C-alpha positions, -999 to 999 in steps of 0.1 A, spaced: -44 140 18 -40 114 48 -7 117 68 -3 96 94 11 111 124 46 104 139 71 104 166 97 134 152 128 120 148 161 130 153 165 132 109 139 162 108 160 188 108 147 225 134 119 244 135 100 263 155 73 259 183 35 259 171 19 283 182 -9 265 192 13 244 215 34 270 229 61 255 252 58 253 293 71 288 303 102 271 324 113 263 289 112 299 275 148 322 270 136 355 278 142 387 256 149 421 269 122 437 270 111 408 294 91 395 262 105 353 263 109 336 231 115 303 218 146 284 225 168 287 189 198 264 188 226 290 205 205 281 235 206 240 229 240 244 221 255 266 254 228 239 274 250 213 257 283 229 255 292 225 223 292 243 187 254 250 170 273 234 143 276 200 163 238 208 170 230 209 132 250 176 126 237 162 157 201 169 144 204 168 107 232 139 105 236 122 135 255 89 128 282 125 121 282 126 162 295 108 185 270 89 208 277 107 239 280 140 218 241 131 202 230 123 234 240 155 252 224 172 225 194 158 226 190 158 264 193 194 260 166 199 229 141 178 250 153 205 282 148 234 266 119 225 245 129 231 213 114 208 183 124 196 153 114 207 119 118 190 83 113 223 63 147 238 75 163 203 68 152 210 44 164 237 33 197 226 44 200 194 27 179 190 -4 160 165 17 124 167 35 127 133 53 92 126 36 77 101 8 46 98 -11 23 72 -15 -7 64 -35 -29 34 -30 -63 34 -56 -83 30 -25 -88 31 9 -108 5 10 -94 -24 -3 -78 -41 30 -44 -50 12 -40 -15 2 -40 -8 44 -22 -29 50 5 -29 23 7 10 34 11 3 72 42 -19 59 56 8 42 50 31 72 67 10 93 92 10 73 97 43 64 96 62 102 118 33 116 145 50 87 135 82 100 112 92 70 73 101 73 47 97 54 23 114 27 -6 87 15 -36 92 -7 -61 76 -29 -70 83 -65 -102 62 -66 -87 46 -94 -90 82 -111 -60 91 -130 -63 127 -132 -68 122 -89 -34 107 -91 -22 136 -117 -31 156 -89 -21 135 -56 15 138 -69 16 173 -79 8 182 -40 33 155 -30 59 169 -52 52 205 -41 56 197 -7 91 184 -18 88 145 -12 122 125 -20 107 94 -34 71 81 -41 55 44 -39 30 44 -66 2 12 -67 8 -7 -101 16 3 -135 -10 22 -153 -4 60 -145 -3 91 -168 30 90 -184 30 129 -174 35 118 -139 68 103 -147 84 129 -165 75 154 -138 87 130 -109 120 129 -126 120 168 -136 115 163 -98 144 141 -95 123 120 -77 125 85 -74 94 65 -83 89 27 -70 60 6 -84 40 -16 -63 11 -49 -67 22 -52 -105 51 -61 -120 69 -47 -150 105 -42 -169 98 -1 -172 100 7 -138 115 -6 -108 84 -28 -86 75 -50 -60 47 -72 -70 37 -101 -85 24 -120 -112 -17 -110 -109 -25 -138 -138 -3 -170 -126 -19 -158 -91 -54 -169 -104 -41 -192 -134 -32 -215 -107 -61 -212 -87 -85 -223 -121 -60 -251 -124 -69 -262 -89 -101 -265 -97 -108 -282 -132 -80 -311 -114 -114 -317 -91 -133 -323 -117 -148 -284 -131 -153 -270 -158 -178 -242 -161 -160 -220 -140 -167 -179 -140 -145 -150 -128 -153 -120 -110 -134 -89 -108 -137 -54 -96 -127 -25 -123 -105 -32 -148 -100 3 -162 -68 17 -149 -58 -15 -131 -37 -40 -145 -40 -60 -118 -81 -68 -125 -77 -81 -160 -49 -98 -155 -64 -121 -127 -97 -127 -157 -71 -140 -179 -51 -163 -160 -89 -180 -149 -92 -181 -189 -63 -197 -198 -61 -224 -174 -95 -235 -191 -86 -229 -229 -55 -258 -223 -81 -280 -214 -100 -273 -243 -123 -251 -223 -136 -220 -224 -147 -190 -201 -185 -181 -216 -186 -143 -217 -219 -140 -197 -191 -159 -169 -171 -128 -169 -180 -99 -151 -164 -72 -139 -186 -53 -114 -179 -21 -84 -162 -37 -55 -178 -45 -23 -196 -69 -9 -230 -58 -30 -211 -65 -57 -206 -98 -52 -249 -99 -42 -253 -87 -74 -225 -111 -95 -241 -142 -78 -276 -133 -89 -259 -126 -128 -243 -158 -127 -269 -177 -113 -297 -171 -128 -299 -194 -157 -308 -225 -169 -290 -249 -138 -267 -264 -168 -254 -230 -180 -246 -223 -140 -205 -223 -133 -200 -245 -106 -169 -230 -93 -163 -190 -89 -124 -167 -89 -129 -134 -74 -110 -108 -75 -112 -96 -41 -119 -112 -9 -153 -90 -4 -167 -97 -40 -160 -136 -21 -182 -127 7 -208 -110 -9 -214 -141 -33 -212 -165 1 -236 -145 12 -263 -140 -13 -257 -182 -18 -271 -188 13 -299 -165 16 -313 -185 -15 -301 -220 6 -270 -228 -21 -252 -245 -6 -211 -239 -3 -192 -256 -14 -210 -291 -20 -232 -275 -49 -211 -238 -58 -171 -233 -49 -155 -201 -45 -118 -187 -42 -112 -151 -33 -79 -127 -35 -63 -113 -3 -62 -132 27 -81 -108 42 -86 -103 77 -124 -123 75 -116 -147 53 -104 -172 79 -140 -168 104 -160 -167 76 -184 -200 80 -175 -220 55 -139 -205 65 -134 -188 24 -102 -203 3 -84 -174 -15 -53 -163 -35 -31 -153 -4 -11 -116 -11 20 -111 13 3 -73 15 29 -66 48 56 -79 29 53 -55 -2 48 -26 21 80 -40 33 101 -44 6 90 -16 -19 102 8 20 134 -6 13 134 -2 -22 129 30 -22 150 38 3 176 25 -22 166 46 -47 169 77 -25 200 71 -9 216 58 -51 225 27 -46 223 -2 -64 192 -28 -66 174 -56 -80 145 -39 -106 119 -64 -101 114 -78 -68 87 -105 -71 70 -116 -45 51 -148 -50 15 -155 -38 -3 -184 -24 -39 -203 -22 -48 -211 9 -71 -237 9 -100 -231 36 -135 -249 29 -157 -232 0 -140 -254 -28 -151 -294 -33 -151 -309 -62 -184 -299 -85 -213 -318 -68 -230 -316 -107 -210 -319 -138 
């Protein structure tokens, strides 16, 4: 499990001090036998000149306390070295001020960007984020969800719509809402985009330029409802024009740059008249691998081969040539998922499906085919 660090906020509640980081002696009170003790709520109340109940409200439900009183309580708590603890708050309010996120992989930049945006939004609302990676394995994801539920998270964000059915039942029993991200679903609350439509548009752009032999290369399609629709989008665009996506041009590879290099070797190893003139990739990393292998073999991109990536990763614009790619606004997905989950946890009504529109970013890796 990964628990991103962040400042403790006023929405979290009281706690004892971590013994590994004891308070300075001047901030500690003394027992009758002369031993020091950790400050408690009563000490804060006495210093701030308020009741213990007011201290509790100021730290647990600050919106219910006048600003001046809240400031006095926070100042007294800081002076005494009194710290806040979400565990104590969870016992009294049945809310932990934590939410869980499970992504398929930390190796995909788009998931990391979405997670960062999600965390920023949640932190601003007073929540901490516990994150984990499933590595595209449903059993691993179930283990992580079980752990998060045992930790008492108030909500969950999951990627995609393929999950163990028992996961939803377990979350429902715990009364923990789930928001789905990166793909669309009529069954669950979700923030995502139409993966099929994204590559359908990209394929049509290539076909309009005169390409007839397209290829598509994606990562694993097992437990992944994003990769397969991307291949389907390309095939559908070709079918509408009386063309067929050859099975030899529809590849499933492992993720990463090396996988892209291997894919290039498979696609370009046959007779020239059978090779694709354009390749749509399921990720920018795969596209980078294809570009790298093409460069080593002296194949000019885009004159001899057009390449389109997916995600608009941070390196895409600085490649030579710059990569044409399908941009997914990962920051918006993360932010919108956080806001949607906050609404669900607050029992507020919300739109069940929030649709994000991908954008085809034209750069330097696409051109009309040199030879048809």
